[in-house]
VMD Tcl script that draws the C-alpha trace (Angstrom):
set ca {
  {94.20 85.18 124.36}
  {96.98 83.76 122.06}
  {96.06 83.37 118.51}
  {96.03 80.04 116.85}
  {99.09 80.20 114.57}
  {97.86 77.52 112.43}
  {95.17 80.00 111.10}
  {95.84 82.62 108.44}
  {97.04 85.77 110.32}
  {95.62 89.21 109.66}
  {97.29 92.59 110.86}
  {95.79 95.84 111.52}
  {97.81 99.04 111.57}
  {96.22 101.80 113.37}
  {98.07 105.14 112.38}
  {97.01 108.48 113.99}
  {97.61 111.21 111.74}
  {101.00 113.30 112.46}
  {100.94 116.37 114.31}
  {98.82 119.19 112.70}
  {98.66 123.01 112.85}
  {95.93 125.18 114.00}
  {95.69 128.02 111.84}
  {92.97 130.64 112.34}
  {89.75 130.45 110.51}
  {90.35 127.02 109.18}
  {87.79 124.11 109.65}
  {88.82 121.14 111.67}
  {88.59 119.05 108.62}
  {90.70 121.27 106.51}
  {93.56 121.62 109.08}
  {97.02 120.85 107.63}
  {100.11 119.21 109.06}
  {102.35 121.30 111.45}
  {106.08 121.25 111.25}
  {106.52 118.35 113.72}
  {104.12 116.48 111.54}
  {105.83 116.93 108.49}
  {108.91 115.48 109.87}
  {107.38 112.52 111.90}
  {105.15 110.96 109.07}
  {108.18 110.30 106.68}
  {110.10 108.82 109.97}
  {107.12 106.57 110.65}
  {106.97 105.51 106.71}
  {110.65 104.63 106.75}
  {110.18 102.75 110.10}
  {107.16 100.73 108.39}
  {109.19 99.82 105.34}
  {112.27 98.71 107.32}
  {110.05 96.63 109.52}
  {107.99 95.07 106.73}
  {104.89 96.72 108.12}
  {103.51 97.31 104.68}
  {99.62 97.63 104.10}
  {97.69 95.78 101.30}
  {95.00 98.50 101.71}
  {95.12 101.85 103.25}
  {91.78 103.31 104.70}
  {92.22 107.06 105.20}
  {90.01 109.58 106.71}
  {89.09 112.50 104.35}
  {90.38 115.05 106.79}
  {93.32 117.13 105.27}
  {95.83 115.97 108.16}
  {95.19 112.23 107.56}
  {95.66 112.89 103.79}
  {98.80 114.60 104.20}
  {100.06 112.13 106.91}
  {99.39 109.23 104.53}
  {101.00 110.87 101.55}
  {104.21 111.48 103.48}
  {104.39 107.76 104.94}
  {103.21 106.30 101.68}
  {106.20 108.00 99.98}
  {108.45 105.64 101.92}
  {106.55 102.39 101.03}
  {106.27 100.01 97.98}
  {104.17 101.17 95.07}
  {101.44 98.54 95.24}
  {99.22 99.72 98.19}
  {95.54 100.14 97.68}
  {94.07 103.12 99.07}
  {90.34 104.02 100.00}
  {89.49 107.62 101.47}
  {86.74 106.84 104.03}
  {84.73 109.89 105.43}
  {82.92 107.38 108.02}
  {86.34 107.42 110.10}
  {86.83 110.93 110.40}
  {86.67 111.74 114.05}
  {84.73 108.59 114.59}
  {84.21 106.63 117.51}
  {86.00 103.08 117.94}
  {82.60 101.26 117.03}
  {82.18 103.17 113.77}
  {85.83 102.51 112.98}
  {85.30 98.63 113.74}
  {82.41 98.30 111.80}
  {84.62 99.56 108.71}
  {87.13 97.45 109.20}
  {84.69 94.42 109.56}
  {83.60 95.33 105.91}
  {87.01 94.91 104.45}
  {87.63 91.71 102.33}
  {89.44 88.76 103.66}
  {91.81 88.90 100.75}
  {93.31 91.96 102.54}
  {95.70 90.48 105.06}
  {97.42 93.79 106.14}
  {95.17 96.84 106.72}
  {95.99 100.31 107.73}
  {93.69 102.79 108.93}
  {94.96 106.42 109.27}
  {92.65 108.18 111.45}
  {92.03 110.29 114.64}
  {91.75 110.11 118.39}
  {90.09 109.19 120.75}
  {88.73 106.64 118.30}
  {91.97 105.08 117.29}
  {92.92 104.67 121.10}
  {89.67 103.29 122.09}
  {89.51 100.94 119.16}
  {93.08 99.53 120.02}
  {92.12 99.11 123.72}
  {88.95 97.44 122.62}
  {90.39 94.93 120.22}
  {93.44 93.74 122.26}
  {92.64 90.83 124.38}
  {95.92 90.88 126.68}
  {95.24 94.29 128.59}
  {98.66 94.12 130.42}
  {100.49 94.88 126.93}
  {98.23 98.06 126.48}
  {100.02 100.27 129.12}
  {101.61 102.63 126.50}
  {98.42 102.72 124.62}
  {96.18 103.70 127.50}
  {98.77 106.32 128.69}
  {98.59 108.13 125.32}
  {98.30 107.39 121.73}
  {100.04 110.76 120.22}
  {100.17 111.97 117.06}
  {101.81 110.04 114.34}
  {101.78 106.85 116.62}
  {101.28 103.47 115.20}
  {99.60 100.42 116.94}
  {100.12 97.01 115.31}
  {97.38 94.49 116.16}
  {97.43 90.90 114.86}
  {94.40 88.54 114.70}
  {93.94 84.98 113.58}
  {90.51 85.63 112.15}
  {89.22 87.64 109.02}
  {88.19 91.18 109.24}
  {84.35 90.29 109.38}
  {85.06 88.06 112.53}
  {86.95 90.73 114.39}
  {85.60 91.43 117.74}
  {86.76 92.84 121.10}
  {89.62 91.03 122.64}
  {90.35 89.13 119.63}
  {93.59 90.88 118.78}
  {97.10 90.68 120.09}
  {99.10 93.96 120.28}
  {102.40 93.26 118.32}
  {103.94 96.63 118.90}
  {103.17 100.34 119.72}
  {105.46 103.00 118.19}
  {105.55 106.57 118.76}
  {107.56 109.17 116.59}
  {109.62 110.33 119.32}
  {111.12 106.70 119.48}
  {112.44 106.93 116.02}
  {114.43 110.08 116.38}
  {118.02 109.59 117.37}
}
mol new
graphics top color blue
foreach p $ca { graphics top sphere $p radius 0.5 }
foreach p [lrange $ca 0 end-1] q [lrange $ca 1 end] { graphics top cylinder $p $q radius 0.2 }
display resetview
């Protein structure tokens, strides 16, 4: 499905947290980023800035690894980005994340969700109409990866298959 370009565009950025560590005795919610994650998150932030992928609002899971990922990405972006910490997207299923997205005000044109798998991967697969473009997303949505999905409808009207995958970027493609 090709969106009607005469309508206002809305852009969803789905960012999986960067690679985390697995320290003994630390609850899953409190796991920090690992060495690879500490390097990958700023790379993705620089990429987003360079490509003009700057959100109006970031919805960030309350898990430590997503908070740390966003802080490192955010440091590379302009200063005027709104942020909301959302406990509901911690380890959430695609349907729950979609419900949170549908509640975002239409004045927000570019929305970033910093979250977890498998929810983000399943959400991207569900939202994109052209399933052929999803090969990379279906194969793997690795830590630190970014899916960019465009819509011709506001957040409250986002439904399965209504989005167009504009790009899918993994951290290893940014190294070099």
